[in-house]
C-alpha positions, 0 to 999 in steps of 0.5 A: 513717053508718059509721066510714070516714067520720067524719074526726076520731079518738081515737088509743089506744095504749100508754105506753112500758114498760107491763107489757101492752105486753108479747109475750104480752099486747097487744104493743107495737104495739097501738093502738086508733081512735075516730072522731067526726063533728067535732073537737069530738064529739072533742075531749069524748071525749078529755077525759072518756077522759082525766079522773078518772072517779066510779067509779075511786078517787081520784087513779087516772088512765088510763093509756093515752096518747091523741092527736087525729087527722084523716084 
């Protein structure tokens, strides 16, 4: 199944004031999308993306803004 057939997604953006949003880096309008077959798969991925991962330093959290979307 191609990504265009998947309806449930996650929109990823940078938080306001993030240094990576500077024009010579990613820019203030940078965004990325991940698409899934079901809302349950999307929600599991979203939970994982926003959790503390075992390879991260204790207390580190992802510094991105993620929101569930549908098309």
